C-alpha positions, 0 to 999 in steps of 0.5 A, a space after each residue: 947642569 955640569 957634564 959629570 952629572 950625566 952618565 953616558 949611554 953608548 949604543 951602536 947598530 949596523 944599518 943596511 943603508 949608505 951613510 948619506 941615506 942614514 944621515 938624511 933619516 936623522 934630519 928629515 922631518 918626514 923620516 923622523 916621524 916614521 922612526 923616532 919613537 919607542 914602543 907604541 908611542 908615535 911622533 906626530 911632528 918633527 921640525 929640523 933646521 938642519 945646520 950648526 946652530 939650527 934647532 930641532 923639535 920632535 914631538 912624542 905622543 902616547 898611543 891614545 894621543 893624550 900625553 905629549 912631550 917634546 925633545 928640543 935641542 940645538 945642533 952643535 955639529 952638522 957634518 953630513 954624512 958623518 956626524 950629527 950632534 945636538 944639545 938638548 934644552 936640559 943641557 944633555 948632549 946627543 952625539 951620532 957618528 956614522 961610519 961607512 961600511 960600503 953599502 952599510 953604515 955603523 951608527 954609533 950613538 952617545 947620549 948623556 943620560 937624564 939623572 932623574 930617570 932610571 938608566 936602564 929605561 933610557 938605554 931601552 928607549 934610545 935603543 928602541 929609537 936606533 932599532 926603529 931607524 934600522 928597521 925603517 931603513 932596512 925595509 926601504 929596499 
């Protein structure tokens, strides 16, 4: 699908962790299982081949474990601890940039939105992912 068919979602959040730790949480399957979901959904599994050209696959399940789907993509930019970009299997691009703020990290995300789902729901969902990441890392202290 051509890029112009995907509106872009832009989110950012200041996280109380160094960029190296934030980047690790973006690619480590154990970390992803703890934060990469929205609402009361869970992440039963995650697989990441952490390199340019590597694949990622993150499973989501509803609270009853009855409905499951996967986010599947290929890493296009792998630049620890500054940037991680991956293209989803439907052609959309997810860009994550990390800016060092001393003992904190400004996380900026740009996500190509799905044309078939309301934009407000996607903003809420990706925003919940980012909030979960912040809460997960902020609670490590």
